[in-house]
C-alpha positions as CSV (number, residue, x, y, z in Angstrom):
1,M,39.1,-13.2,4.7
2,R,38.8,-14.2,1.0
3,A,35.6,-13.7,-1.0
4,E,35.0,-17.6,-0.8
5,D,35.3,-17.4,3.0
6,M,33.0,-14.5,3.2
7,V,30.4,-16.3,1.2
8,G,31.1,-19.6,3.1
9,G,30.6,-17.7,6.5
10,M,27.3,-16.2,5.3
11,V,26.1,-19.8,4.4
12,R,27.0,-21.0,7.9
13,Q,25.3,-18.0,9.5
14,S,22.1,-18.7,7.6
15,N,22.1,-22.3,8.7
16,A,22.8,-21.5,12.2
17,S,20.1,-19.0,13.1
18,Y,17.7,-16.5,11.6
19,P,16.3,-13.1,12.7
20,M,13.5,-13.2,15.4
21,G,14.5,-16.8,16.5
22,A,13.2,-18.7,13.4
23,K,15.3,-21.5,12.2
24,L,16.3,-21.8,8.5
25,S,14.7,-25.2,8.5
26,K,11.3,-23.8,8.8
27,M,11.9,-21.3,6.3
28,T,11.9,-21.8,2.5
29,S,15.1,-19.7,1.9
30,C,17.2,-17.0,3.5
31,H,18.6,-13.9,1.8
32,I,21.7,-12.4,3.4
33,A,23.8,-9.3,2.4
34,K,27.2,-8.0,3.6
35,T,29.1,-5.0,2.8
36,A,33.1,-5.2,3.1
37,T,36.1,-3.2,2.4
38,R,38.9,-4.8,0.5
39,H,42.4,-4.9,1.5
40,G,44.4,-6.7,-1.2
41,C,42.8,-10.3,-1.5
42,D,41.2,-10.0,2.0
43,F,37.7,-8.7,3.0
44,S,36.7,-7.1,6.4
45,E,33.0,-6.8,6.9
46,V,31.6,-3.2,7.3
47,S,27.8,-4.3,7.8
48,S,25.3,-7.1,7.2
49,G,21.6,-7.4,6.7
50,V,18.8,-9.9,5.9
51,N,15.3,-9.8,4.3
52,Q,12.8,-8.2,6.3
53,W,9.3,-9.4,5.8
54,R,6.2,-7.3,6.7
55,A,4.4,-8.3,9.9
56,T,1.3,-6.4,9.1
57,R,-0.3,-5.3,5.9
58,D,0.6,-1.4,6.5
59,T,4.4,-2.0,7.2
60,S,6.9,-2.4,4.2
61,T,9.6,-5.0,3.4
62,S,13.0,-4.6,2.6
63,H,15.6,-6.5,0.7
64,A,18.8,-7.7,2.4
65,E,20.9,-5.3,0.1
66,V,18.8,-2.4,1.6
67,S,19.2,-3.6,5.2
68,A,22.9,-4.1,4.9
69,I,23.2,-0.6,3.4
70,N,21.0,1.0,6.1
71,T,23.1,-0.6,9.0
72,M,26.3,1.0,7.8
73,R,27.6,3.6,10.0
74,P,27.7,7.2,8.3
75,R,31.0,8.6,7.6
76,G,31.9,12.2,7.6
77,R,32.5,14.4,4.5
78,G,35.5,13.8,2.6
79,K,36.8,11.1,0.3
80,L,34.3,8.1,-0.5
81,R,35.3,4.6,0.9
82,S,34.9,2.0,-1.7
83,I,33.3,-1.2,-0.4
84,V,32.1,-4.4,-2.0
85,L,28.5,-6.0,-1.6
86,F,28.0,-9.7,-1.2
87,V,24.2,-10.8,-1.6
88,I,23.4,-14.6,-1.5
89,R,20.2,-16.7,-1.1
90,V,20.4,-20.0,0.7
91,N,17.7,-22.6,0.4
92,V,16.7,-25.0,3.1
93,G,18.9,-27.7,1.6
94,G,21.9,-25.5,1.8
95,T,22.2,-24.7,-1.9
96,L,22.6,-21.3,-3.2
97,G,19.6,-19.5,-5.0
98,E,19.2,-16.5,-7.3
99,S,20.1,-13.3,-5.5
100,H,20.7,-10.8,-8.2
101,P,19.6,-7.4,-6.9
102,C,16.3,-6.2,-8.3
103,C,15.8,-3.0,-10.2
104,E,14.8,-1.1,-7.0
105,C,17.9,-2.3,-5.0
106,M,20.2,-1.4,-7.9
107,K,18.8,2.1,-7.7
108,Y,19.4,2.2,-3.9
109,I,22.9,0.8,-4.4
110,R,23.8,3.4,-7.0
111,Y,22.6,6.4,-5.5
112,T,21.8,6.3,-1.8
113,V,25.0,4.8,-0.5
114,R,27.1,8.0,-1.5
115,R,25.1,9.8,1.1
116,R,26.6,7.7,3.9
117,G,30.2,8.3,2.6
118,Y,30.7,5.0,0.8
119,I,30.8,3.9,-2.9
120,I,29.9,0.4,-3.9
121,T,32.4,-0.8,-6.7
122,N,31.5,-4.4,-7.1
123,V,28.4,-6.7,-6.3
124,Y,28.9,-10.4,-5.8
125,Y,25.7,-12.4,-6.0
126,S,24.6,-16.1,-6.2
127,T,22.8,-17.9,-8.9
128,R,20.5,-20.8,-9.2
129,G,23.4,-23.0,-10.5
130,G,25.4,-22.5,-7.1
131,L,27.9,-20.0,-8.7
132,I,29.0,-16.7,-7.2
133,K,28.9,-13.9,-10.1
134,N,30.7,-10.7,-9.9
135,M,29.1,-7.4,-11.5
136,R,30.5,-3.7,-11.4
137,V,27.9,-1.2,-10.2
138,S,28.7,1.0,-13.3
139,Q,27.3,-1.9,-15.6
140,M,24.2,-2.5,-13.8
141,T,21.7,-2.8,-16.6
142,H,20.2,-6.2,-16.3
143,I,16.6,-6.1,-15.0
144,H,15.8,-8.6,-12.5
145,I,12.1,-8.3,-11.6
146,P,11.2,-10.1,-8.4
147,R,8.5,-12.7,-8.3
148,W,6.5,-10.5,-5.9
149,M,6.7,-7.7,-8.3
150,R,5.8,-9.8,-11.3
151,T,2.6,-11.3,-9.6
152,S,1.4,-8.4,-7.5
153,K,-2.1,-6.8,-8.3
154,E,-0.8,-3.5,-9.4
155,N,2.0,-4.9,-11.6
156,T,0.0,-7.8,-13.2
157,D,-0.8,-5.4,-16.3
158,N,2.2,-5.5,-18.6
159,N,1.7,-1.9,-19.4
160,T,2.6,-1.0,-15.8
161,L,6.0,-2.9,-16.0
162,K,6.7,-1.6,-19.5
163,S,6.0,2.1,-18.5
164,K,8.9,2.0,-15.7
165,R,11.4,0.8,-18.1
166,H,13.3,3.2,-20.5
167,K,16.0,2.6,-23.4
168,C,19.5,2.9,-21.6
169,R,22.3,4.4,-23.2
170,R,24.1,1.2,-23.4
171,G,21.3,-0.2,-25.7
172,S,19.4,-2.4,-23.4
173,I,16.1,-1.8,-21.5
174,C,16.9,-0.5,-18.1
175,R,14.9,0.8,-15.2
176,L,17.7,3.0,-13.8
177,K,17.6,6.8,-13.9
178,H,20.9,8.0,-15.4
């Protein structure tokens, strides 16, 4: 399956059904992530995940990227298996939305996956313009702060957001710990 077919299948999956029986037409958008191994030009799926919202105030939410990584089967010790991560957001009208991984997901992608015996080499994500962009994990320096993080009470103070950033070796402001 090619990259375009993988994304096309993710869009069809989001239009067909949603977790817990909710249809996409009742939702504002659907955020889906899949991990896949690459065999030449073809991809084979390793795991998939969707956004999970909190049901009560005490439970936490997770992004689709984290959900896809958590559903991967752990491998034994030895050589890391390289995989690719696809992340898309599909709106009700079937158009692609912005799905760039946030700073917390980038940290998770970079460090947690290795414990499971995998290494993510590339991340494919959708943009508001309906494009699919490719980003190497080693070049993840762009900060994407999700709307909930910008508007939540504890993060409304600009000092809170600035204190979490540091000057990256590459010269840009970054939240990742190198």
